[in-house]
C-alpha positions in Angstrom: 14.5 6.2 -19.0 17.5 5.0 -21.1 18.7 1.4 -20.8 22.5 2.0 -20.6 25.4 -0.4 -20.5 28.5 0.2 -18.3 31.7 -1.1 -19.7 34.5 -1.5 -17.2 38.2 -2.1 -18.0 41.6 -0.6 -17.0 42.6 -0.5 -20.7 41.3 2.7 -22.3 42.2 1.4 -25.8 39.9 -1.6 -25.3 37.1 0.6 -24.0 37.5 2.9 -27.1 37.4 -0.1 -29.3 34.2 -1.5 -27.8 32.6 2.0 -28.0 33.3 2.1 -31.8 32.0 -1.4 -32.4 28.9 -1.3 -30.3 27.7 2.3 -30.0 25.3 2.0 -32.9 23.5 -0.8 -31.1 23.6 0.3 -27.5 23.9 3.3 -25.2 27.3 2.9 -23.6 29.2 4.4 -20.7 32.8 3.6 -19.9 34.7 3.4 -16.7 38.5 2.9 -16.3 38.7 0.5 -13.3 36.5 -0.6 -10.5 36.5 2.6 -8.4 35.5 4.7 -11.4 32.7 2.2 -12.2 31.3 2.4 -8.7 31.2 6.2 -9.0 29.3 5.9 -12.3 26.8 3.5 -10.6 26.4 5.8 -7.6 25.7 8.8 -9.9 23.2 6.8 -12.1 21.3 5.5 -9.0 21.1 9.1 -7.6 19.6 10.3 -10.9 17.0 7.5 -10.8 18.4 5.9 -14.0 20.4 2.8 -12.9 22.5 0.9 -15.4 20.7 -2.0 -17.1 24.0 -4.0 -17.7 27.5 -3.9 -16.3 30.3 -5.7 -18.3 33.6 -5.8 -16.4 37.1 -7.0 -17.1 38.5 -9.5 -14.5 42.1 -8.4 -14.1 42.3 -4.8 -13.0 44.6 -3.1 -10.5 43.2 -2.1 -7.1 39.8 -3.7 -7.5 39.3 -6.8 -9.7 36.2 -7.6 -11.7 34.7 -9.9 -9.1 34.9 -7.3 -6.3 33.6 -4.6 -8.7 30.6 -6.7 -9.8 29.9 -7.8 -6.2 29.7 -4.1 -5.1 27.6 -3.2 -8.0 25.2 -6.0 -7.0 24.9 -4.5 -3.5 24.2 -0.9 -4.7 22.2 -1.7 -7.9 20.8 -5.2 -7.5 18.7 -5.1 -10.7 21.7 -4.3 -12.9 22.6 -7.4 -15.0 26.3 -8.3 -14.4 28.7 -9.8 -17.0 32.4 -10.7 -17.0 35.0 -10.3 -19.8 38.4 -11.8 -19.1 41.5 -13.2 -20.6 42.0 -15.4 -17.5 39.4 -18.0 -18.1 40.5 -20.5 -15.4 37.8 -22.5 -13.6 38.3 -20.8 -10.2 37.8 -17.4 -11.8 34.5 -18.5 -13.3 33.3 -20.1 -10.1 34.1 -17.0 -8.0 32.5 -14.7 -10.6 29.3 -16.7 -10.5 29.2 -17.1 -6.8 30.3 -13.7 -5.7 29.4 -11.5 -8.6 26.3 -13.4 -9.6 27.1 -12.9 -13.2 24.7 -13.5 -16.1 27.2 -14.1 -18.9 31.0 -15.0 -18.9 33.0 -13.9 -22.0 36.7 -14.6 -22.7 39.1 -12.3 -24.5 39.4 -11.8 -27.3 35.7 -11.5 -27.8 34.5 -10.3 -31.2 31.6 -7.8 -31.4 29.4 -10.3 -33.2 29.7 -12.6 -30.1 29.5 -9.8 -27.5 26.5 -7.9 -28.9 24.0 -10.8 -28.6 25.1 -11.3 -25.0 24.6 -7.7 -24.2 21.2 -7.7 -25.8 20.3 -10.8 -23.7 21.4 -8.8 -20.6 19.1 -5.9 -21.6 16.2 -8.4 -22.1 16.9 -9.9 -18.7 16.9 -6.5 -17.1 13.5 -5.6 -18.7 12.1 -8.9 -17.5 13.3 -8.4 -13.9 12.2 -4.8 -13.6 8.8 -5.4 -15.3 8.1 -8.3 -12.9 9.0 -6.2 -9.9 6.9 -3.3 -11.1 3.9 -5.6 -11.6 4.4 -7.1 -8.1 4.8 -3.7 -6.5 1.7 -2.3 -8.2 -0.3 -5.4 -7.4 0.8 -5.4 -3.8 0.1 -1.7 -3.3 -3.3 -2.0 -4.9 -4.2 -5.0 -2.7 -3.2 -3.2 0.5 -5.1 -0.1 -0.5 -8.2 -2.2 -1.2 -8.0 -3.8 2.3 -7.4 -0.4 3.9 -10.5 1.0 2.2 -12.6 -2.1 3.3 -11.5 -1.4 6.9 -12.3 2.2 6.6 -15.9 1.6 5.4 -16.5 -1.3 7.8 -15.2 0.5 11.0 -14.4 4.2 10.8 -13.1 4.4 14.4 -10.6 1.5 13.8 -9.6 3.0 10.5 -8.8 6.4 12.2 -6.8 4.6 14.9 -4.7 2.7 12.3 -3.9 6.0 10.6 -2.5 7.2 13.8 -0.5 4.0 14.2 1.0 4.5 10.8 1.9 8.1 11.6 3.7 7.0 14.8 5.6 4.3 12.9 6.8 6.9 10.3 7.9 9.1 13.1 9.8 6.3 14.9 11.5 5.3 11.7 12.7 8.8 11.1 13.8 9.8 14.6 15.4 6.5 15.6 17.1 6.2 12.2 15.6 2.8 11.6 15.7 1.1 8.2 12.5 1.8 6.3 9.9 -0.5 8.0 7.4 -0.8 5.2 6.1 -4.1 6.6 5.4 -2.6 10.0 3.7 0.4 8.3 1.4 -1.9 6.3 0.7 -4.0 9.4 -0.3 -0.9 11.3 -2.7 0.0 8.5 -4.2 -3.5 8.6 -4.4 -4.0 12.4 -8.2 -3.9 12.4 -8.7 -6.1 9.4 -9.8 -9.0 11.4 -12.7 -7.0 12.8 -14.5 -6.9 9.4 -16.3 -10.1 10.2 -17.7 -8.7 13.5 -21.1 -7.1 13.4 -21.1 -3.3 13.8 -23.4 -3.4 16.7 -21.0 -5.7 18.5 -18.1 -3.3 17.8 -20.2 -0.5 19.3 -21.0 -2.6 22.3 -17.3 -3.3 22.9 -16.3 0.3 22.6 -19.1 1.4 24.9 -17.7 -0.9 27.6 -20.7 -3.1 27.8 -20.4 -6.6 29.1 -19.8 -9.2 26.4 -20.6 -12.9 26.5 -17.8 -15.5 26.3 -18.6 -16.1 22.6 -18.5 -12.4 21.9 -15.2 -12.0 23.6 -13.8 -14.9 21.6 -14.6 -13.1 18.4 -12.5 -10.2 19.4 -9.7 -12.4 20.7 -9.4 -14.2 17.5 -9.7 -11.1 15.2 -5.9 -11.0 14.7 -6.0 -14.6 13.4 -8.8 -13.7 11.0 -6.8 -10.7 9.8 -3.7 -12.9 9.3 -5.7 -15.4 7.3 -6.9 -12.7 4.9 -3.5 -11.1 4.5 -1.8 -14.4 3.8 -3.6 -14.6 0.4 -1.5 -11.7 -0.9 2.0 -12.5 -2.2 5.0 -11.1 -0.3 2.8 -10.2 2.7 3.6 -13.2 4.8 5.7 -11.2 7.3 3.0 -8.6 7.5 0.4 -11.3 8.3 2.6 -12.6 11.1 2.9 -9.1 12.6 -0.9 -8.6 12.5 -1.3 -12.1 14.0 1.0 -11.3 17.0 -0.4 -7.8 17.7 -1.8 -8.9 21.1 1.1 -11.2 22.1 2.8 -9.9 25.2 6.6 -9.8 25.8 6.1 -12.0 28.9 4.4 -14.8 26.9 0.8 -13.9 27.8 -1.9 -12.7 25.5 -3.0 -14.0 22.1 -2.1 -16.4 20.6 -1.6 -18.7 23.6 1.6 -20.8 23.1 3.1 -18.2 20.8 6.6 -16.8 21.0 7.7 -14.6 23.9 10.5 -12.1 24.6 13.0 -11.6 21.9 11.5 -14.4 19.9 8.6 -12.2 19.0 9.4 -10.3 15.8 10.7 -6.8 16.4 7.9 -5.2 14.3 5.3 -7.1 16.3 6.8 -5.9 19.6 6.7 -2.3 18.3 3.1 -2.6 17.2 2.0 -4.1 20.5 3.4 -1.0 22.4 1.8 1.5 19.9 -1.5 -0.3 19.8 -1.9 -0.3 23.6 -0.7 3.3 23.7 -3.7 4.3 21.6 -6.0 3.2 24.4 -4.6 5.8 26.8 -3.8 8.7 24.4 -7.2 10.0 23.5 -7.1 12.0 20.3 -3.9 13.8 21.0 -0.2 12.9 21.2 0.9 10.3 23.8 1.5 12.0 27.2 3.5 10.9 30.2 0.2 9.7 31.8 -0.4 7.4 28.8 3.0 5.8 29.1 2.5 5.5 32.9 -0.4 3.3 32.2 1.7 1.0 30.1 4.5 1.0 32.6 2.1 -0.3 35.3 2.1 -3.5 33.2 5.7 -3.2 31.9 6.2 -7.0 31.7 4.0 -7.0 28.6 6.4 -4.9 26.6 10.0 -5.0 25.4 11.6 -2.7 28.1 14.2 -1.2 25.7 11.7 -0.6 23.0 9.2 1.0 25.4 11.9 3.4 26.6 12.9 4.4 23.1 9.3 4.9 21.9 8.6 7.0 25.0 11.6 9.2 24.3 10.3 9.8 20.7 6.6 10.1 21.2 6.1 11.4 24.7 5.3 15.0 23.7 2.3 17.3 23.9 0.8 18.8 20.7 1.5 22.5 20.3 -2.0 24.0 19.7 -0.3 26.9 17.9 1.3 24.6 15.3 -1.9 23.7 13.4 -4.8 25.7 12.0 -8.3 24.2 12.5 -11.2 25.3 10.3 -14.9 24.3 10.1 -16.0 23.4 6.7 -19.0 21.7 5.0 -18.6 18.1 4.0 -18.7 19.1 0.3 -15.5 21.0 0.8 -13.5 18.0 2.0 -10.7 16.7 -0.3 -8.4 13.7 -0.3 -5.5 14.3 2.1 -7.5 16.5 4.5 -7.1 15.5 8.2 -10.6 15.5 9.7 -10.6 16.4 13.4 -14.2 15.7 14.3 -16.5 12.8 13.6 -18.4 12.8 10.3 -22.0 11.7 11.0 -25.3 11.6 9.2 -28.1 13.7 10.6 -29.5 10.6 12.1 -26.3 10.2 14.2 -24.8 7.3 12.1 -21.0 7.5 12.2 -19.4 7.6 8.7 -15.8 8.5 9.5 -14.2 9.0 12.9 -12.2 12.0 14.0 -8.5 12.1 13.2 -9.0 10.4 9.8 -6.9 11.5 6.9 -9.2 11.3 3.9 -8.4 9.0 1.0 -10.0 9.4 -2.5 -12.4 6.4 -2.0 -13.6 8.0 1.3 -14.2 11.3 -0.4 -16.1 9.6 -3.2 -18.2 7.8 -0.5 -19.0 11.1 1.1 -20.1 12.6 -2.2 -22.4 9.6 -2.9 -24.0 9.9 0.6 -24.6 13.6 0.1 -26.9 12.7 -2.8 -29.2 10.7 -0.5 -28.6 11.9 3.0 -27.7 14.9 5.1 -24.7 15.4 7.3 -24.1 17.1 10.7 -22.2 20.1 9.5 -19.8 21.8 9.6 -16.9 19.5 10.5 -13.5 20.4 11.8 -10.5 19.9 9.7 -6.8 20.7 9.8 -5.2 22.9 7.2 
């Protein structure tokens, strides 16, 4: 994408002059006044090509430079903002820095040989900020994906359940018009992370309803803490780690961790996750039913009452069996993105992936590797 500079002034002659002097060095767009500038910013953002730098005059009718740059900061936070003014009093400079968060401050008249290096410094700053963000986002996404894959290989059942939790989170976000809750979505995917340290035979024992010793129960109780400790090692995932840690904390102050927050002091995302996680226990493989919510309502003090009602209004439906097509296919035909509706097991009965898992590329690669040395119970059911 192009790295463009937006020049903002109410004087068309000044804009034309800057265009003539700087167009050989930079890609320039001009806007006569603050309102026109905001329209240009809005259009650029919609096209996925935000401005790298915005240079605004201070004294303009209707909307001055400080207000203009402040609004550009809100809608296009990565755009580097600069001020060009003939009114270089101290208060103007202070307001521009504090409210507009400007990168450079120029006074009129400003020759091109002075302005050009400043604009180039703005472009360099924009590249630095966007490159750092892209690096962080890719590193973060890769780290989360790695943890999700580890959970999938360690505990197929828990992995399938976390996939359902993520689907519910996305549905709630859409139907309740919530701000995008990426932290809750990541937390839903990593809910079972703390179980990776628990032996598989003990996981099976727990799911089969067998009696556990006090030490064995303690391992499960402290799994959220183990998950939090792992997630805390990843930059920017501190809030996600806290959500995972509080996944079993009840609204009435009971549950794990003892002595933790209660009521509205529990983070909103943790309260949502608590309801959804417990809902899984009573929903089987299908959509939540009134009966499943009835089980939660019998212990309603454990949940935020307003959230419980809203979640019930959104999720309490029955799957329409006519809305999906189910086919039976060999394991070799499975591809990334396929929703598997039956357990995938080896011929000796060993569970590889649980029903209701949407396959990722690493999971498909694992199935391919296993096919070389083992045989599967086939065919398996999948949704198309």
